[in-house]
C-alpha positions as CSV (number, residue, x, y, z in Angstrom):
1,M,0.0,0.0,0.0
2,T,1.2,3.5,-0.8
3,Y,0.8,6.3,1.8
4,A,1.1,10.0,1.1
5,I,1.8,12.0,4.3
6,G,1.5,15.8,4.4
7,F,4.5,17.6,5.7
8,D,2.9,21.0,6.6
9,G,0.9,20.9,9.8
10,V,0.8,17.1,9.9
11,L,4.3,15.5,10.0
12,Y,5.9,18.9,10.8
13,S,3.9,21.3,13.1
14,N,5.0,24.2,15.3
15,G,8.6,23.6,14.3
16,V,8.6,20.0,15.5
17,L,8.5,16.6,13.7
18,S,5.8,14.3,15.1
19,Q,7.6,11.4,16.7
20,D,4.3,9.3,16.7
21,I,4.0,9.6,12.9
22,L,7.7,8.9,12.4
23,S,7.4,5.7,14.5
24,R,4.3,4.7,12.5
25,I,6.3,5.3,9.2
26,R,9.1,3.0,10.4
27,E,6.5,0.2,11.2
28,L,4.9,0.5,7.8
29,R,8.2,0.5,6.0
30,T,9.2,-2.7,7.8
31,A,5.8,-4.2,6.7
32,G,6.7,-3.4,3.0
33,D,4.5,-0.4,2.5
34,K,5.6,2.6,0.4
35,I,5.8,6.0,2.2
36,Y,6.0,9.4,0.5
37,V,6.0,12.8,2.1
38,Y,4.6,15.7,0.2
39,T,4.2,19.4,0.6
40,S,2.1,21.8,-1.5
41,R,4.6,24.5,-0.9
42,C,7.7,24.0,-3.0
43,G,10.9,26.0,-2.8
44,S,12.2,26.5,0.8
45,T,9.5,24.3,2.4
46,L,10.4,21.4,0.2
47,D,14.1,22.0,1.0
48,K,13.2,22.1,4.7
49,A,11.4,18.7,4.4
50,K,14.3,17.1,2.7
51,E,16.7,18.5,5.4
52,L,14.7,17.3,8.4
53,L,13.9,13.9,6.9
54,Q,17.3,13.0,5.4
55,D,17.8,10.2,8.0
56,V,14.2,8.9,7.6
57,E,13.8,6.0,5.2
58,L,11.2,7.1,2.7
59,D,10.3,6.3,-0.9
60,G,10.3,10.0,-1.8
61,I,9.7,13.6,-0.7
62,I,7.6,15.4,-3.3
63,G,6.4,18.9,-4.0
64,G,2.7,18.7,-4.7
65,K,0.0,16.0,-4.2
66,F,0.1,12.7,-6.1
67,C,-1.8,9.4,-6.5
68,A,-1.7,7.2,-3.4
69,D,-3.9,4.6,-1.6
70,Y,-4.1,6.6,1.6
71,Y,-3.5,10.3,2.4
72,V,-2.6,11.6,5.8
73,D,-3.4,15.3,5.4
74,D,-6.0,16.3,8.0
75,K,-4.7,16.4,11.5
76,N,-8.1,16.3,13.1
77,I,-9.5,13.3,11.2
78,T,-6.9,11.3,9.4
79,V,-3.9,11.3,11.6
80,P,-5.6,9.4,14.5
81,K,-6.6,6.7,12.1
82,F,-3.2,6.5,10.6
83,L,-1.8,5.9,14.1
84,Q,-4.3,3.0,14.7
85,K,-2.0,0.8,12.7
86,G,-4.5,0.1,10.1
87,E,-6.8,-2.0,12.3
88,S,-10.3,-1.6,11.1
89,T,-13.2,-2.8,13.2
90,V,-16.0,-2.2,10.9
91,P,-17.8,-5.3,9.4
92,V,-17.2,-6.2,5.8
93,K,-19.9,-8.1,3.9
94,V,-19.2,-9.8,0.6
95,L,-22.5,-10.3,-1.3
96,Y,-22.3,-12.5,-4.3
97,G,-24.6,-14.2,-6.8
98,P,-25.6,-14.4,-10.5
99,P,-26.9,-11.4,-12.6
100,C,-30.5,-10.6,-11.8
101,S,-30.2,-12.3,-8.3
102,G,-31.1,-9.1,-6.4
103,K,-27.7,-8.2,-5.0
104,S,-28.2,-4.4,-5.4
105,T,-31.7,-4.4,-3.9
106,Y,-30.6,-6.6,-1.0
107,A,-27.6,-4.4,-0.2
108,K,-29.8,-1.3,-0.4
109,E,-32.4,-2.7,1.9
110,H,-30.0,-4.1,4.5
111,K,-27.1,-1.7,4.6
112,G,-26.7,0.7,7.5
113,E,-27.1,4.4,7.3
114,K,-23.3,4.9,7.2
115,D,-22.4,1.8,5.2
116,V,-20.4,2.0,1.9
117,V,-21.5,-0.3,-1.0
118,Y,-19.3,-1.2,-3.9
119,N,-21.6,-2.0,-6.8
120,Y,-19.9,-2.7,-10.2
121,D,-23.0,-1.8,-12.2
122,R,-23.6,1.5,-10.4
123,I,-20.0,2.6,-10.7
124,S,-19.8,1.5,-14.3
125,A,-23.0,3.4,-15.1
126,A,-21.6,6.5,-13.3
127,L,-18.3,6.4,-15.2
128,T,-20.0,5.9,-18.6
129,C,-23.2,8.0,-18.1
130,D,-25.0,4.9,-19.4
131,D,-27.8,3.4,-17.3
132,L,-28.3,0.3,-19.5
133,H,-27.0,-3.0,-18.1
134,T,-25.3,-4.4,-21.3
135,T,-23.0,-7.3,-21.3
136,D,-20.3,-5.8,-23.4
137,K,-21.1,-2.1,-24.3
138,R,-19.4,-0.8,-21.1
139,R,-16.5,-3.2,-21.1
140,Y,-14.1,-0.4,-22.1
141,A,-14.6,1.0,-18.6
142,H,-13.8,-2.3,-16.8
143,E,-10.3,-1.4,-15.6
144,F,-11.5,1.9,-14.2
145,V,-14.3,0.2,-12.3
146,A,-11.8,-2.5,-11.0
147,A,-9.5,0.3,-9.9
148,C,-12.4,1.8,-7.8
149,R,-12.8,-1.6,-6.2
150,R,-9.1,-1.9,-5.4
151,A,-9.2,1.6,-3.8
152,I,-12.2,0.7,-1.7
153,V,-10.6,-2.5,-0.4
154,N,-7.4,-0.7,0.3
155,V,-9.1,2.0,2.3
156,A,-11.1,-0.7,4.2
157,K,-7.8,-2.5,5.0
158,A,-6.1,0.6,6.2
159,G,-9.1,1.6,8.3
160,S,-8.9,5.1,6.8
161,H,-12.6,5.9,6.8
162,D,-15.6,6.9,8.9
163,A,-17.9,4.3,7.4
164,A,-19.8,2.0,9.8
165,G,-19.6,-0.9,7.4
166,V,-18.5,-2.0,3.9
167,W,-20.4,-4.1,1.4
168,L,-18.7,-5.6,-1.7
169,L,-20.9,-6.9,-4.4
170,F,-19.5,-9.6,-6.7
171,T,-20.8,-11.8,-9.5
172,N,-17.9,-14.2,-9.7
173,L,-16.2,-14.8,-6.3
174,T,-12.9,-16.6,-7.0
175,E,-10.4,-18.1,-4.6
176,K,-8.0,-15.4,-5.7
177,V,-10.4,-12.7,-4.6
178,K,-11.1,-14.4,-1.3
179,E,-7.4,-14.6,-0.6
180,W,-7.1,-10.9,-1.4
181,L,-10.0,-10.1,1.0
182,K,-8.8,-12.5,3.7
183,E,-7.4,-9.9,6.1
184,L,-10.7,-8.1,6.2
185,E,-12.3,-11.3,7.6
186,P,-15.5,-10.6,5.6
187,E,-18.9,-12.3,6.0
188,Y,-19.8,-14.1,2.8
189,I,-23.4,-14.0,1.8
190,R,-24.7,-15.9,-1.3
191,M,-27.9,-14.8,-3.0
192,D,-30.4,-17.7,-2.5
193,V,-31.9,-17.8,-6.0
194,S,-32.5,-20.4,-8.7
195,E,-31.6,-20.0,-12.4
196,E,-35.4,-19.9,-13.1
197,E,-35.8,-16.9,-10.8
198,C,-33.0,-15.0,-12.4
199,L,-34.3,-15.6,-15.9
200,A,-37.8,-14.5,-14.8
201,R,-36.4,-11.2,-13.4
202,L,-34.3,-10.7,-16.6
203,E,-37.5,-10.7,-18.7
204,K,-38.9,-7.9,-16.5
205,D,-35.7,-5.8,-16.4
206,E,-36.0,-3.0,-19.1
207,T,-32.4,-1.9,-18.3
208,R,-31.0,-5.1,-19.8
209,P,-31.9,-4.9,-23.5
210,D,-29.6,-7.7,-24.8
211,K,-31.6,-10.6,-23.2
212,D,-30.0,-13.4,-25.1
213,K,-26.5,-12.5,-23.9
214,W,-27.7,-12.1,-20.4
215,R,-29.4,-15.5,-20.5
216,E,-26.1,-17.0,-21.6
217,T,-24.3,-15.2,-18.8
218,I,-26.8,-16.4,-16.1
219,H,-26.8,-20.0,-17.4
220,A,-23.0,-20.0,-17.4
221,W,-22.9,-18.8,-13.8
222,F,-25.1,-21.7,-12.6
223,L,-23.0,-24.2,-14.5
224,K,-19.9,-22.8,-12.8
225,H,-21.7,-22.7,-9.3
226,P,-23.7,-25.9,-9.1
227,E,-26.0,-26.5,-6.1
228,E,-23.9,-29.2,-4.6
229,T,-20.8,-27.0,-4.4
230,K,-22.2,-23.9,-2.8
231,E,-19.8,-22.1,-0.5
232,D,-20.5,-22.5,3.2
233,A,-21.9,-18.9,3.4
234,R,-24.9,-17.3,4.8
235,M,-27.8,-17.3,2.3
236,A,-29.6,-14.1,1.5
237,T,-33.2,-14.3,0.4
238,P,-33.9,-11.5,-2.1
239,L,-37.1,-9.4,-1.8
240,N,-40.0,-10.2,-4.1
241,K,-38.8,-13.7,-5.0
242,D,-40.6,-15.0,-8.1
243,K,-40.6,-18.7,-7.2
244,F,-39.5,-20.6,-4.1
245,K,-39.9,-24.2,-5.2
246,N,-36.2,-24.7,-6.1
247,A,-34.8,-22.4,-3.5
248,A,-34.8,-22.2,0.3
249,Q,-38.0,-23.0,2.2
250,A,-39.2,-21.2,5.3
251,R,-41.7,-22.4,8.0
252,S,-43.1,-20.7,11.1
253,V,-43.1,-22.5,14.4
254,L,-43.6,-21.8,18.1
255,L,-40.7,-20.3,20.2
256,L,-40.8,-20.5,24.0
257,P,-38.7,-19.2,26.9
258,V,-38.0,-21.9,29.4
259,T,-37.4,-21.0,33.1
260,D,-38.0,-24.4,34.8
261,G,-36.9,-28.0,33.9
262,Q,-33.8,-29.2,32.1
263,K,-32.0,-26.6,30.0
264,R,-29.5,-27.4,27.3
265,F,-27.5,-24.2,28.2
266,D,-26.5,-23.0,31.6
267,T,-28.0,-19.5,31.2
268,E,-30.7,-17.3,32.7
269,R,-32.0,-16.3,29.2
270,Y,-32.8,-19.6,27.5
271,V,-35.3,-20.3,24.7
272,E,-36.2,-23.5,22.9
273,G,-38.6,-25.0,20.5
274,Y,-39.1,-27.5,17.7
275,A,-38.3,-26.2,14.2
276,A,-40.1,-29.3,12.8
277,K,-42.0,-32.2,14.2
278,Y,-42.5,-35.6,12.5
279,E,-46.3,-35.5,12.7
280,R,-48.3,-34.3,9.7
281,Y,-49.7,-30.8,9.7
282,L,-51.6,-28.5,7.3
283,L,-49.2,-26.5,5.2
284,Y,-51.6,-24.7,2.9
285,D,-55.3,-24.7,2.1
286,D,-55.9,-23.9,-1.5
287,G,-59.7,-23.9,-1.3
288,E,-61.4,-25.8,-4.2
289,Y,-58.0,-27.3,-5.2
290,G,-57.7,-29.1,-1.9
291,K,-55.4,-29.0,1.1
292,T,-51.7,-29.6,1.2
293,Y,-50.2,-31.3,4.3
294,E,-46.5,-31.6,5.1
295,R,-44.6,-34.2,7.1
296,F,-40.9,-34.5,7.9
297,D,-39.9,-38.2,7.8
298,P,-37.9,-39.5,10.8
299,G,-34.3,-39.7,9.4
300,C,-34.7,-36.8,7.0
301,F,-32.2,-34.8,9.2
302,D,-29.7,-37.6,9.6
303,H,-27.3,-36.1,7.0
304,T,-28.4,-32.4,7.3
305,D,-25.6,-29.8,7.2
306,L,-25.9,-28.1,10.6
307,S,-22.3,-26.9,10.7
308,D,-23.1,-23.1,10.9
309,V,-26.7,-22.3,11.7
310,I,-27.4,-18.8,13.0
311,M,-30.3,-17.2,14.9
312,Q,-31.5,-13.8,13.7
313,F,-34.6,-11.6,13.8
314,D,-36.9,-11.7,10.7
315,H,-34.1,-13.5,8.8
316,A,-31.9,-10.4,8.6
317,G,-29.5,-8.2,10.4
318,R,-27.7,-9.1,13.7
319,V,-26.8,-12.6,14.7
320,F,-28.1,-13.3,18.2
321,A,-26.8,-16.9,18.6
322,R,-24.8,-19.3,16.5
323,T,-23.9,-23.0,16.5
324,T,-20.2,-22.4,15.8
325,N,-19.8,-20.4,19.1
326,R,-22.1,-22.9,21.0
327,T,-24.9,-20.4,21.8
328,L,-27.3,-22.2,19.5
329,L,-28.2,-25.9,19.4
330,V,-30.0,-27.5,16.5
331,E,-30.4,-31.3,16.5
332,P,-32.9,-34.0,15.6
333,D,-34.5,-36.1,18.4
334,G,-37.4,-38.5,18.7
335,V,-40.0,-35.7,18.3
336,G,-38.4,-33.6,15.4
337,L,-35.8,-31.0,14.9
338,F,-35.1,-29.4,18.3
339,M,-33.5,-26.0,18.8
340,A,-32.3,-24.1,21.9
341,A,-30.5,-20.8,22.3
342,D,-28.5,-19.0,24.9
343,L,-29.5,-15.3,24.6
344,D,-27.3,-14.0,27.4
345,K,-24.1,-13.2,25.5
346,T,-24.8,-9.7,24.2
347,D,-27.1,-6.7,25.1
348,L,-29.1,-7.2,21.9
349,A,-29.5,-10.9,22.5
350,R,-30.8,-10.2,26.0
351,G,-33.2,-7.6,24.6
352,L,-34.5,-10.3,22.2
353,Y,-35.0,-12.7,25.1
354,D,-36.9,-10.0,27.1
355,D,-39.3,-9.6,24.1
356,I,-39.8,-13.3,23.9
357,A,-40.4,-13.6,27.7
358,A,-42.9,-10.8,27.5
359,Q,-44.7,-12.7,24.7
360,M,-44.1,-9.8,22.3
361,I,-42.5,-12.4,20.1
362,T,-43.9,-15.9,20.1
363,K,-42.9,-17.5,16.9
364,M,-39.8,-18.3,14.9
365,S,-39.2,-19.2,11.3
366,W,-36.5,-21.5,10.0
367,R,-35.0,-21.8,6.6
368,F,-33.8,-25.0,4.9
369,R,-32.6,-26.1,1.5
370,L,-35.2,-28.3,-0.2
371,G,-34.0,-31.9,-0.7
372,K,-35.7,-35.1,-1.6
373,Y,-39.4,-35.5,-1.1
374,Y,-42.4,-37.5,-2.4
375,I,-46.1,-36.9,-2.6
376,E,-48.9,-39.0,-1.0
377,Q,-52.4,-38.6,-2.4
378,E,-55.3,-41.0,-2.2
379,N,-57.2,-41.7,-5.4
380,G,-60.1,-39.3,-5.8
381,S,-58.9,-36.9,-3.1
382,K,-57.9,-33.4,-3.8
383,D,-55.8,-33.4,-0.6
384,R,-52.1,-34.4,-0.7
385,T,-49.2,-34.7,1.7
386,I,-45.6,-33.7,0.9
387,V,-43.2,-36.0,2.7
388,H,-39.6,-34.8,3.1
389,T,-37.1,-37.6,3.2
390,E,-33.9,-35.6,3.1
391,I,-33.1,-32.0,4.1
392,P,-29.6,-31.1,2.9
393,K,-29.0,-27.9,4.9
394,I,-30.5,-25.6,7.5
395,Y,-29.5,-21.9,7.1
396,D,-31.0,-20.1,10.1
397,V,-33.7,-20.0,12.7
398,S,-35.2,-16.5,13.3
399,A,-37.5,-15.0,15.8
400,V,-40.2,-13.3,13.7
401,S,-42.3,-10.2,14.4
402,I,-45.4,-11.4,12.6
403,P,-46.2,-15.1,13.1
404,A,-47.9,-15.5,9.7
405,N,-45.3,-13.4,7.9
406,Q,-45.9,-12.7,4.2
407,N,-42.7,-14.2,3.0
408,T,-43.4,-17.5,4.8
409,E,-46.9,-17.7,3.5
410,I,-45.8,-16.9,-0.1
411,N,-43.0,-19.4,0.3
412,A,-45.4,-22.2,1.3
413,R,-48.0,-21.3,-1.2
414,D,-45.6,-21.2,-4.2
415,F,-43.9,-24.4,-3.1
416,V,-47.3,-26.1,-2.9
417,H,-48.3,-24.7,-6.4
418,G,-45.0,-26.0,-7.7
419,V,-45.8,-29.5,-6.3
420,M,-49.3,-29.3,-7.8
421,E,-47.8,-28.4,-11.2
422,E,-45.6,-31.5,-10.8
423,I,-48.6,-33.7,-10.0
424,A,-50.5,-32.3,-13.0
425,R,-47.6,-32.9,-15.2
426,R,-47.3,-36.5,-14.1
427,E,-51.0,-37.1,-14.5
428,A,-50.9,-35.6,-18.0
429,E,-48.0,-38.0,-18.8
430,L,-50.0,-41.0,-17.5
431,D,-53.1,-39.9,-19.5
432,E,-51.0,-39.7,-22.6
433,R,-49.5,-43.2,-22.0
434,R,-53.1,-44.6,-21.5
435,R,-54.2,-42.9,-24.7
436,K,-51.3,-44.4,-26.7
437,L,-52.0,-47.8,-25.1
438,R,-55.7,-47.7,-26.0
439,L,-54.8,-46.7,-29.5
440,K,-52.3,-49.5,-29.8
441,I,-54.9,-52.1,-28.6
442,Q,-57.4,-50.8,-31.1
443,L,-54.9,-51.1,-34.0
444,Q,-54.2,-54.7,-33.0
């Protein structure tokens, strides 16, 4: 990284060189960073800087400002951060997914008031004064946009900013990029969408005129990122999902504080509940089209990935408990999928517990990746039962503000409609086979 340090009033003030800044310069030089000192006053001031700094190891003393990764030129703001030795404490979130997956909208809806968002498309549009999302028309600006990304990451690494958080939006997240971002210790969030959803959004997006090329780009992304090789990252559900059948499913269940009896955590603020039970229950009533029931088969959680499940509020924002730090327990037992949480580790977690104890919040919703299932339906009945035999992964359990929340209802409804479409397709195939068989018999 390259640092440009102002001489006048910063490094040299009231006739004295700042020993704190000189000490920091030596540390950075040892770490391999490049250090330049500059002064906007040439002539005697430049000569003075060279005289006083002749024994200090620098990469140059320059008259006038120049291009650098980090400027130390404001004594009231920048110098204290420069002396923090580049240790940034703000969270960095890396949001990635295919085109038309909703990255921009998700970041806009979830970012904090003082968060900075790197968005390739927005920066490219700003640099070219072209609002259209074309696959190749703005390619000439790629290196300029990439330079903006490098500058943002460098500032984040240096801690030289007043932002509360940094969001980095990527389409293709490579191992090389992750190694580059490693020291920021970012949280990786993958957009939880199917190829079908992205293609449906593309058709509605008037800012992407070259539909065929975008279809190819989206298809290529999913070929490169198959379902079975998803990164172990938190999944982000975009707003206004078009279809849920092939994506993550969400269900609402009861959440209870427990004060008596056996607890799974030694804590005063303890909650537990069953994310799922093995008994059949009504999932969705579609009126004249019949009722859809759901049942989780014993054994469906035997091979479920529970390696990093988090507890949130309304599936977004802060994490209140987590399996990896042993404040959240999610495991199958003889009744179903049991969960318990210790909400006594942070002030916010304690506040959530108080809301649950006061019955302001009584339900939770859990999200899981759809796996193998089959459909039970008696002949002549409009009712059917979806039986899950394998759940590959559980993403999170969340306390929810509204028990019958809109996303959960839409999620269940669209999943059921997808199942009904599958049943209709199978019945149509059987009818066609019967027709062909009858025709064959008649011809014989």
